[in-house]
MOPAC internal coordinates of N, CA, C and O (Angstrom, degrees):
PM7 1SCF
backbone

  N    0.0000 0     0.00 0     0.00 0    0    0    0
  C    1.4750 1     0.00 0     0.00 0    1    0    0
  C    1.5768 1   106.82 1     0.00 0    2    1    0
  O    1.2310 1   118.89 1   -52.18 1    3    2    1
  N    1.3520 1   119.72 1   127.82 1    3    2    1
  C    1.4299 1   118.73 1   176.96 1    5    3    2
  C    1.5452 1   112.17 1   -61.52 1    6    5    3
  O    1.2310 1   121.38 1   -26.84 1    7    6    5
  N    1.3223 1   114.97 1   153.16 1    7    6    5
  C    1.4636 1   116.50 1  -175.94 1    9    7    6
  C    1.4772 1   114.63 1   -64.19 1   10    9    7
  O    1.2310 1   118.35 1   148.29 1   11   10    9
  N    1.3712 1   120.75 1   -31.71 1   11   10    9
  C    1.4826 1   121.52 1   179.21 1   13   11   10
  C    1.4954 1   113.49 1   -65.03 1   14   13   11
  O    1.2310 1   119.56 1   157.97 1   15   14   13
  N    1.3183 1   118.44 1   -22.03 1   15   14   13
  C    1.4948 1   120.85 1  -177.99 1   17   15   14
  C    1.5475 1   110.69 1   -62.47 1   18   17   15
  O    1.2310 1   121.01 1   142.25 1   19   18   17
  N    1.2973 1   115.68 1   -37.75 1   19   18   17
  C    1.4583 1   119.43 1   176.18 1   21   19   18
  C    1.5221 1   113.41 1   -61.67 1   22   21   19
  O    1.2310 1   120.95 1   134.73 1   23   22   21
  N    1.3056 1   115.79 1   -45.27 1   23   22   21
  C    1.4721 1   120.90 1   176.19 1   25   23   22
  C    1.5359 1   113.84 1   -62.89 1   26   25   23
  O    1.2310 1   122.16 1   139.67 1   27   26   25
  N    1.3473 1   113.47 1   -40.33 1   27   26   25
  C    1.4252 1   118.98 1   179.79 1   29   27   26
  C    1.5746 1   111.60 1   -65.46 1   30   29   27
  O    1.2310 1   120.65 1   140.47 1   31   30   29
  N    1.2523 1   116.36 1   -39.53 1   31   30   29
  C    1.5103 1   122.45 1   178.34 1   33   31   30
  C    1.5404 1   107.22 1   -67.36 1   34   33   31
  O    1.2310 1   120.18 1   135.28 1   35   34   33
  N    1.3254 1   117.26 1   -44.72 1   35   34   33
  C    1.4578 1   117.18 1  -179.80 1   37   35   34
  C    1.5448 1   114.62 1   -64.65 1   38   37   35
  O    1.2310 1   121.34 1   145.74 1   39   38   37
  N    1.3360 1   115.05 1   -34.26 1   39   38   37
  C    1.4719 1   119.96 1  -178.83 1   41   39   38
  C    1.5551 1   105.37 1   -74.55 1   42   41   39
  O    1.2310 1   120.60 1   135.36 1   43   42   41
  N    1.2851 1   116.46 1   -44.64 1   43   42   41
  C    1.5111 1   115.35 1  -179.19 1   45   43   42
  C    1.5656 1   113.44 1   -58.06 1   46   45   43
  O    1.2310 1   121.99 1   152.40 1   47   46   45
  N    1.3158 1   113.80 1   -27.60 1   47   46   45
  C    1.3946 1   117.78 1  -178.20 1   49   47   46
  C    1.5955 1   112.66 1   -87.58 1   50   49   47
  O    1.2310 1   120.92 1   174.88 1   51   50   49
  N    1.3273 1   115.85 1    -5.12 1   51   50   49
  C    1.4164 1   121.04 1  -178.55 1   53   51   50
  C    1.4906 1   110.60 1   -73.43 1   54   53   51
  O    1.2310 1   117.80 1   -42.81 1   55   54   53
  N    1.3444 1   121.80 1   137.19 1   55   54   53
  C    1.3977 1   122.92 1   177.10 1   57   55   54
  C    1.5392 1   108.48 1   -71.81 1   58   57   55
  O    1.2310 1   120.31 1   -10.24 1   59   58   57
  N    1.3401 1   117.02 1   169.76 1   59   58   57
  C    1.4273 1   121.53 1   177.76 1   61   59   58
  C    1.4896 1   108.93 1   -64.94 1   62   61   59
  O    1.2310 1   121.10 1   -24.29 1   63   62   61
  N    1.3459 1   115.49 1   155.71 1   63   62   61
  C    1.4777 1   120.51 1   174.54 1   65   63   62
  C    1.5052 1   109.88 1   -64.40 1   66   65   63
  O    1.2310 1   121.15 1   -16.88 1   67   66   65
  N    1.3503 1   115.41 1   163.12 1   67   66   65
  C    1.4924 1   120.01 1   179.87 1   69   67   66
  C    1.5376 1   111.52 1   -52.68 1   70   69   67
  O    1.2310 1   120.85 1   140.48 1   71   70   69
  N    1.4069 1   115.98 1   -39.52 1   71   70   69
  C    1.4491 1   115.65 1  -177.34 1   73   71   70
  C    1.5167 1   113.41 1   -85.10 1   74   73   71
  O    1.2310 1   119.51 1  -164.18 1   75   74   73
  N    1.2930 1   118.55 1    15.82 1   75   74   73
  C    1.4525 1   123.17 1   178.92 1   77   75   74
  C    1.5869 1   115.88 1    85.05 1   78   77   75
  O    1.2310 1   121.96 1   173.99 1   79   78   77
  N    1.2662 1   113.86 1    -6.01 1   79   78   77
  C    1.4428 1   121.78 1   177.29 1   81   79   78
  C    1.5620 1   108.30 1   -74.00 1   82   81   79
  O    1.2310 1   121.09 1    -6.78 1   83   82   81
  N    1.2811 1   115.52 1   173.22 1   83   82   81
  C    1.4746 1   119.05 1   177.17 1   85   83   82
  C    1.5124 1   107.69 1  -150.87 1   86   85   83
  O    1.2310 1   121.42 1   -20.13 1   87   86   85
  N    1.3493 1   114.89 1   159.87 1   87   86   85
  C    1.4786 1   123.57 1   178.91 1   89   87   86
  C    1.5514 1   106.44 1   -89.43 1   90   89   87
  O    1.2310 1   123.31 1   -34.00 1   91   90   89
  N    1.4013 1   111.26 1   146.00 1   91   90   89
  C    1.3875 1   118.18 1   174.85 1   93   91   90
  C    1.5883 1   107.16 1  -125.90 1   94   93   91
  O    1.2310 1   123.65 1   -33.07 1   95   94   93
  N    1.3561 1   110.61 1   146.93 1   95   94   93
  C    1.4900 1   115.45 1   178.24 1   97   95   94
  C    1.6003 1   106.53 1   -83.75 1   98   97   95
  O    1.2310 1   121.68 1   -17.06 1   99   98   97
  N    1.3426 1   114.39 1   162.94 1   99   98   97
  C    1.4694 1   120.47 1   178.18 1  101   99   98
  C    1.5477 1   110.64 1   -54.27 1  102  101   99
  O    1.2310 1   120.45 1   143.96 1  103  102  101
  N    1.3175 1   116.74 1   -36.04 1  103  102  101
  C    1.4757 1   121.70 1   177.45 1  105  103  102
  C    1.5269 1   113.58 1   -62.11 1  106  105  103
  O    1.2310 1   120.98 1   139.12 1  107  106  105
  N    1.3624 1   115.73 1   -40.88 1  107  106  105
  C    1.4803 1   121.47 1   178.37 1  109  107  106
  C    1.5235 1   109.14 1   -70.26 1  110  109  107
  O    1.2310 1   119.26 1   139.33 1  111  110  109
  N    1.3011 1   119.01 1   -40.67 1  111  110  109
  C    1.4277 1   122.08 1  -179.83 1  113  111  110
  C    1.4995 1   109.25 1   -64.85 1  114  113  111
  O    1.2310 1   120.57 1   137.50 1  115  114  113
  N    1.3318 1   116.52 1   -42.50 1  115  114  113
  C    1.4578 1   122.74 1   178.79 1  117  115  114
  C    1.5395 1   112.39 1   -55.64 1  118  117  115
  O    1.2310 1   121.53 1   134.37 1  119  118  117
  N    1.2913 1   114.68 1   -45.63 1  119  118  117
  C    1.5088 1   119.71 1   176.12 1  121  119  118
  C    1.5007 1   112.44 1   -66.52 1  122  121  119
  O    1.2310 1   120.62 1   147.15 1  123  122  121
  N    1.3542 1   116.43 1   -32.85 1  123  122  121
  C    1.4537 1   119.34 1  -174.81 1  125  123  122
  C    1.5355 1   112.12 1   -74.24 1  126  125  123
  O    1.2310 1   121.86 1   136.42 1  127  126  125
  N    1.3667 1   114.04 1   -43.58 1  127  126  125
  C    1.4020 1   120.41 1  -172.98 1  129  127  126
  C    1.5707 1   115.07 1   -98.19 1  130  129  127
  O    1.2310 1   121.15 1   171.06 1  131  130  129
  N    1.2674 1   115.40 1    -8.94 1  131  130  129
  C    1.4530 1   119.66 1  -178.76 1  133  131  130
  C    1.5486 1   117.04 1    73.30 1  134  133  131
  O    1.2310 1   121.11 1  -152.05 1  135  134  133
  N    1.3218 1   115.48 1    27.95 1  135  134  133
  C    1.4841 1   122.26 1   176.18 1  137  135  134
  C    1.5050 1   104.04 1  -113.96 1  138  137  135
  O    1.2310 1   121.39 1   -31.65 1  139  138  137
  N    1.3494 1   114.94 1   148.35 1  139  138  137
  C    1.5073 1   117.46 1   178.05 1  141  139  138
  C    1.5301 1   108.00 1   -72.63 1  142  141  139
  O    1.2310 1   123.13 1   -15.24 1  143  142  141
  N    1.2826 1   111.61 1   164.76 1  143  142  141
  C    1.5008 1   122.18 1   177.14 1  145  143  142
  C    1.5094 1   106.94 1   -63.00 1  146  145  143
  O    1.2310 1   121.46 1   138.63 1  147  146  145
  N    1.3909 1   114.81 1   -41.37 1  147  146  145
  C    1.4647 1   117.72 1   175.22 1  149  147  146
  C    1.5160 1   117.63 1   -59.32 1  150  149  147
  O    1.2310 1   121.46 1   139.74 1  151  150  149
  N    1.3234 1   114.82 1   -40.26 1  151  150  149
  C    1.4820 1   117.46 1   175.94 1  153  151  150
  C    1.4377 1   112.44 1   -66.60 1  154  153  151
  O    1.2310 1   119.65 1   140.38 1  155  154  153
  N    1.3811 1   118.27 1   -39.62 1  155  154  153
  C    1.5060 1   120.62 1   175.98 1  157  155  154
  C    1.5240 1   108.58 1   -60.19 1  158  157  155
  O    1.2310 1   120.20 1   137.18 1  159  158  157
  N    1.3955 1   117.22 1   -42.82 1  159  158  157
  C    1.4655 1   116.29 1   179.05 1  161  159  158
  C    1.5113 1   111.21 1   -60.75 1  162  161  159
  O    1.2310 1   121.69 1   137.66 1  163  162  161
  N    1.3252 1   114.38 1   -42.34 1  163  162  161
  C    1.4845 1   118.83 1  -179.66 1  165  163  162
  C    1.5176 1   110.00 1   -61.49 1  166  165  163
  O    1.2310 1   118.94 1   138.57 1  167  166  165
  N    1.3351 1   119.62 1   -41.43 1  167  166  165
  C    1.4648 1   122.94 1   173.98 1  169  167  166
  C    1.5393 1   115.24 1   -60.47 1  170  169  167
  O    1.2310 1   121.35 1   153.07 1  171  170  169
  N    1.3403 1   115.02 1   -26.93 1  171  170  169
  C    1.4931 1   117.10 1   177.08 1  173  171  170
  C    1.4903 1   112.23 1   -80.52 1  174  173  171
  O    1.2310 1   118.30 1   172.72 1  175  174  173
  N    1.3785 1   120.85 1    -7.28 1  175  174  173
  C    1.3947 1   124.24 1   178.81 1  177  175  174
  C    1.5397 1   107.77 1   -67.16 1  178  177  175
  O    1.2310 1   120.42 1   -17.63 1  179  178  177
  N    1.2528 1   116.80 1   162.37 1  179  178  177
  C    1.5381 1   120.90 1  -177.69 1  181  179  178
  C    1.5013 1   110.29 1   -55.38 1  182  181  179
  O    1.2310 1   119.26 1   135.29 1  183  182  181
  N    1.3611 1   119.02 1   -44.71 1  183  182  181
  C    1.4662 1   120.43 1  -172.31 1  185  183  182
  C    1.5550 1   108.17 1   -78.55 1  186  185  183
  O    1.2310 1   119.86 1   155.02 1  187  186  185
  N    1.3295 1   117.86 1   -24.98 1  187  186  185
  C    1.4826 1   122.44 1  -174.47 1  189  187  186
  C    1.4922 1   115.27 1   -90.70 1  190  189  187
  O    1.2310 1   119.52 1   175.76 1  191  190  189
  N    1.3138 1   118.52 1    -4.24 1  191  190  189
  C    1.4391 1   123.82 1  -169.50 1  193  191  190
  C    1.5820 1   111.57 1   -62.10 1  194  193  191
  O    1.2310 1   120.99 1   152.34 1  195  194  193
  N    1.3351 1   115.71 1   -27.66 1  195  194  193
  C    1.4092 1   118.14 1  -178.59 1  197  195  194
  C    1.5862 1   112.44 1   -75.23 1  198  197  195
  O    1.2310 1   119.71 1   170.79 1  199  198  197
  N    1.3336 1   118.16 1    -9.21 1  199  198  197
  C    1.4261 1   124.03 1  -173.38 1  201  199  198
  C    1.5682 1   112.24 1   -99.85 1  202  201  199
  O    1.2310 1   121.04 1   140.25 1  203  202  201
  N    1.2371 1   115.61 1   -39.75 1  203  202  201
  C    1.4349 1   122.21 1  -173.68 1  205  203  202
  C    1.5009 1   119.15 1   -87.32 1  206  205  203
  O    1.2310 1   119.48 1    -8.39 1  207  206  205
  N    1.3461 1   118.59 1   171.61 1  207  206  205
  C    1.4336 1   121.84 1   175.03 1  209  207  206
  C    1.5537 1   110.81 1   -71.29 1  210  209  207
  O    1.2310 1   121.48 1   -26.29 1  211  210  209
  N    1.3681 1   114.78 1   153.71 1  211  210  209
  C    1.4699 1   117.10 1   175.95 1  213  211  210
  C    1.5106 1   113.21 1   -59.29 1  214  213  211
  O    1.2310 1   119.25 1   -33.75 1  215  214  213
  N    1.3026 1   119.03 1   146.25 1  215  214  213
  C    1.4830 1   119.23 1   179.04 1  217  215  214
  C    1.4723 1   109.11 1  -140.35 1  218  217  215
  O    1.2310 1   119.61 1   -17.51 1  219  218  217
  N    1.3513 1   118.35 1   162.49 1  219  218  217
  C    1.3315 1   128.94 1   178.37 1  221  219  218
  C    1.4909 1   110.98 1  -118.03 1  222  221  219
  O    1.2310 1   120.37 1   -39.13 1  223  222  221
  N    1.3445 1   116.90 1   140.87 1  223  222  221
  C    1.4837 1   117.48 1   179.64 1  225  223  222
  C    1.4734 1   109.58 1  -125.77 1  226  225  223
  O    1.2310 1   120.73 1   -51.76 1  227  226  225
  N    1.2604 1   116.20 1   128.24 1  227  226  225
  C    1.4836 1   127.45 1  -177.05 1  229  227  226
  C    1.5391 1   106.14 1  -123.09 1  230  229  227
  O    1.2310 1   122.05 1   -84.22 1  231  230  229
  N    1.3459 1   113.69 1    95.78 1  231  230  229
  C    1.5389 1   116.85 1  -169.63 1  233  231  230
  C    1.4996 1   107.84 1    62.91 1  234  233  231
  O    1.2310 1   119.78 1    55.76 1  235  234  233
  N    1.3109 1   118.03 1  -124.24 1  235  234  233
  C    1.5162 1   125.23 1   177.08 1  237  235  234
  C    1.4647 1   113.99 1   -88.25 1  238  237  235
  O    1.2310 1   119.12 1   170.24 1  239  238  237
  N    1.3915 1   119.29 1    -9.76 1  239  238  237
  C    1.4057 1   125.39 1  -173.83 1  241  239  238
  C    1.5307 1   110.82 1   -84.40 1  242  241  239
  O    1.2310 1   121.28 1   -56.40 1  243  242  241
  N    1.2572 1   115.15 1   123.60 1  243  242  241
  C    1.5051 1   122.22 1   177.08 1  245  243  242
  C    1.4700 1   110.64 1  -104.26 1  246  245  243
  O    1.2310 1   120.52 1   -53.92 1  247  246  245
  N    1.3303 1   116.61 1   126.08 1  247  246  245
  C    1.5000 1   122.99 1   179.89 1  249  247  246
  C    1.4829 1   110.88 1  -128.17 1  250  249  247
  O    1.2310 1   120.09 1   -26.71 1  251  250  249
  N    1.2888 1   117.42 1   153.29 1  251  250  249
  C    1.4287 1   122.86 1   173.58 1  253  251  250
  C    1.5634 1   109.03 1  -121.27 1  254  253  251
  O    1.2310 1   120.01 1   -36.38 1  255  254  253
  N    1.2946 1   117.59 1   143.62 1  255  254  253
  C    1.4967 1   120.86 1   172.09 1  257  255  254
  C    1.4694 1   106.31 1   -84.07 1  258  257  255
  O    1.2310 1   121.52 1   -43.61 1  259  258  257
  N    1.2860 1   114.70 1   136.39 1  259  258  257
  C    1.5256 1   120.50 1   179.95 1  261  259  258
  C    1.5046 1   108.39 1   -55.94 1  262  261  259
  O    1.2310 1   120.54 1   129.06 1  263  262  261
  N    1.3986 1   116.57 1   -50.94 1  263  262  261
  C    1.4466 1   118.99 1  -175.38 1  265  263  262
  C    1.5775 1   112.51 1   -57.93 1  266  265  263
  O    1.2310 1   120.43 1   142.18 1  267  266  265
  N    1.3164 1   116.79 1   -37.82 1  267  266  265
  C    1.3877 1   120.92 1   179.32 1  269  267  266
  C    1.5754 1   112.86 1   -68.06 1  270  269  267
  O    1.2310 1   121.21 1   139.15 1  271  270  269
  N    1.3038 1   115.28 1   -40.85 1  271  270  269
  C    1.4913 1   121.23 1   174.58 1  273  271  270
  C    1.5104 1   108.93 1   -58.62 1  274  273  271
  O    1.2310 1   120.61 1   132.21 1  275  274  273
  N    1.3312 1   116.44 1   -47.79 1  275  274  273
  C    1.4979 1   118.41 1  -176.34 1  277  275  274
  C    1.5030 1   110.38 1   -65.54 1  278  277  275
  O    1.2310 1   120.04 1   138.71 1  279  278  277
  N    1.4344 1   117.53 1   -41.29 1  279  278  277
  C    1.4446 1   115.47 1   175.88 1  281  279  278
  C    1.4968 1   111.90 1   -65.53 1  282  281  279
  O    1.2310 1   118.50 1   147.14 1  283  282  281
  N    1.2522 1   120.46 1   -32.86 1  283  282  281
  C    1.5349 1   122.05 1   174.99 1  285  283  282
  C    1.4850 1   112.32 1   -62.17 1  286  285  283
  O    1.2310 1   121.16 1   133.42 1  287  286  285
  N    1.3217 1   115.39 1   -46.58 1  287  286  285
  C    1.4744 1   118.55 1  -178.73 1  289  287  286
  C    1.5167 1   109.80 1   -65.22 1  290  289  287
  O    1.2310 1   120.28 1   142.31 1  291  290  289
  N    1.3888 1   117.07 1   -37.69 1  291  290  289
  C    1.4808 1   119.56 1   178.49 1  293  291  290
  C    1.5599 1   109.79 1   -64.71 1  294  293  291
  O    1.2310 1   120.11 1   146.44 1  295  294  293
  N    1.2982 1   117.40 1   -33.56 1  295  294  293
  C    1.5078 1   120.63 1  -177.73 1  297  295  294
  C    1.5753 1   110.74 1   -74.01 1  298  297  295
  O    1.2310 1   120.32 1   163.77 1  299  298  297
  N    1.3061 1   116.99 1   -16.23 1  299  298  297
  C    1.4611 1   120.01 1  -176.80 1  301  299  298
  C    1.4889 1   111.51 1   -89.66 1  302  301  299
  O    1.2310 1   116.92 1  -177.61 1  303  302  301
  N    1.3393 1   123.47 1     2.39 1  303  302  301
  C    1.4055 1   124.89 1  -176.58 1  305  303  302
  C    1.5775 1   107.86 1   -69.17 1  306  305  303
  O    1.2310 1   122.06 1   -41.28 1  307  306  305
  N    1.2816 1   113.66 1   138.72 1  307  306  305
  C    1.4647 1   118.63 1   177.24 1  309  307  306
  C    1.5479 1   107.33 1  -127.70 1  310  309  307
  O    1.2310 1   120.75 1   -32.45 1  311  310  309
  N    1.3460 1   116.17 1   147.55 1  311  310  309
  C    1.4563 1   121.84 1   178.98 1  313  311  310
  C    1.4864 1   107.73 1  -122.55 1  314  313  311
  O    1.2310 1   121.87 1   -55.85 1  315  314  313
  N    1.3414 1   114.03 1   124.15 1  315  314  313
  C    1.4741 1   118.35 1  -178.35 1  317  315  314
  C    1.4973 1   108.73 1  -100.44 1  318  317  315
  O    1.2310 1   119.18 1   -49.27 1  319  318  317
  N    1.3542 1   119.17 1   130.73 1  319  318  317
  C    1.3788 1   123.65 1   176.40 1  321  319  318
  C    1.5312 1   112.18 1    70.39 1  322  321  319
  O    1.2310 1   120.87 1     6.80 1  323  322  321
  N    1.2996 1   115.95 1  -173.20 1  323  322  321
  C    1.4201 1   122.87 1  -178.72 1  325  323  322
  C    1.4698 1   113.06 1   -98.25 1  326  325  323
  O    1.2310 1   121.75 1   -31.03 1  327  326  325
  N    1.3222 1   114.26 1   148.97 1  327  326  325
  C    1.4548 1   116.09 1   178.96 1  329  327  326
  C    1.5948 1   109.33 1   -77.24 1  330  329  327
  O    1.2310 1   122.48 1   -40.92 1  331  330  329
  N    1.2620 1   112.86 1   139.08 1  331  330  329
  C    1.5001 1   118.48 1   176.56 1  333  331  330
  C    1.4970 1   113.24 1   -78.42 1  334  333  331
  O    1.2310 1   120.13 1   -58.64 1  335  334  333
  N    1.2791 1   117.37 1   121.36 1  335  334  333
  C    1.4174 1   123.42 1  -177.12 1  337  335  334
  C    1.5432 1   114.58 1   -95.91 1  338  337  335
  O    1.2310 1   121.85 1  -175.62 1  339  338  337
  N    1.3233 1   114.06 1     4.38 1  339  338  337
  C    1.4787 1   121.24 1   174.15 1  341  339  338
  C    1.4068 1   113.49 1    58.82 1  342  341  339
  O    1.2310 1   120.10 1   180.00 1  343  342  341

């Protein structure tokens, strides 16, 4: 069994955080935002931190808070051109 499977099982069994938020694994975030797990790992590197979503590290376990990932995706919205007012 790969070592990350134990962490994934433990996280899946974790209750929601007190504020109703919850932790996501890199695999869950990858599926949510359409970036590979490798890209997320690169974004966690020192030089890439300005690009990726905020993350929390507990020992070797990397977790993302759902609310922070959603805020990060909202901050990445771009608008091209002007809106047509008809």
